[in-house]
C-alpha positions in Angstrom: -19.9 56.7 228.9 -22.6 56.4 231.1 -24.6 59.5 231.9 -25.1 60.8 235.0 -28.6 60.3 234.8 -28.8 57.0 234.1 -25.7 56.5 236.5 -28.9 57.9 239.1 -31.8 56.3 238.0 -29.1 53.0 238.5 -28.3 53.7 241.9 -32.3 54.1 242.7 -33.0 51.0 241.2 -30.0 49.4 243.5 -31.0 51.3 246.3 -34.8 50.0 246.2 -34.1 46.8 245.2 -31.9 46.1 248.6 -35.0 47.8 250.8 -37.4 45.7 249.3 -35.0 42.5 250.1 -34.6 43.9 253.6 -37.4 42.1 254.8 -36.7 39.8 257.4 -33.4 42.2 258.5 -32.6 44.4 261.3 -35.0 47.7 261.5 -33.8 51.5 260.1 -34.3 54.2 262.4 -37.0 55.4 259.5 -38.8 52.0 258.9 -39.2 52.4 262.8 -40.3 56.0 262.1 -42.6 54.9 259.3 -43.8 51.8 261.5 -44.7 54.5 264.2 -46.5 57.2 262.1 -48.7 54.5 260.3 -49.8 52.5 263.2 -50.5 56.6 265.1 -52.4 56.8 262.3 -54.8 54.0 263.0 -53.3 51.8 260.0 -54.1 47.7 260.1 -51.3 45.6 260.6 -52.0 44.1 257.3 -51.6 47.3 255.1 -48.6 48.0 257.2 -46.9 45.3 256.7 -47.9 45.9 252.8 -46.5 49.6 252.7 -43.1 48.5 254.4 -42.9 45.4 253.3 -42.6 43.2 255.8 -44.4 40.3 257.1 -47.3 40.9 259.5 -45.6 38.5 262.5 -42.2 40.8 261.9 -44.6 43.8 262.2 -46.5 42.8 265.6 -43.4 41.9 266.7 -42.1 45.5 266.3 -45.2 47.4 267.5 -45.1 45.2 270.7 -41.3 45.6 271.5 -41.8 49.8 271.1 -45.3 48.9 273.3 -47.4 50.1 270.8 -50.9 48.3 270.5 -51.8 48.0 266.4 -55.3 49.0 265.1 -57.4 46.8 264.6 -58.2 44.8 261.6 -61.4 45.9 259.5 
């Protein structure tokens, strides 16, 4: 029998793996909100791409779609 704690941990792992492999896919509401928050804080696109596990091109394209000017790279 699998313990409830192990089962929850396994589900968390699957969720994390699916998030990590979602690069190139559509943007979820939560991802867009995180993108906007980071952009408004002045975080450079290169850092945002690492945090959201998306390519720089994807981040730039989404910011452009949203009409948000990214912070300058330092």
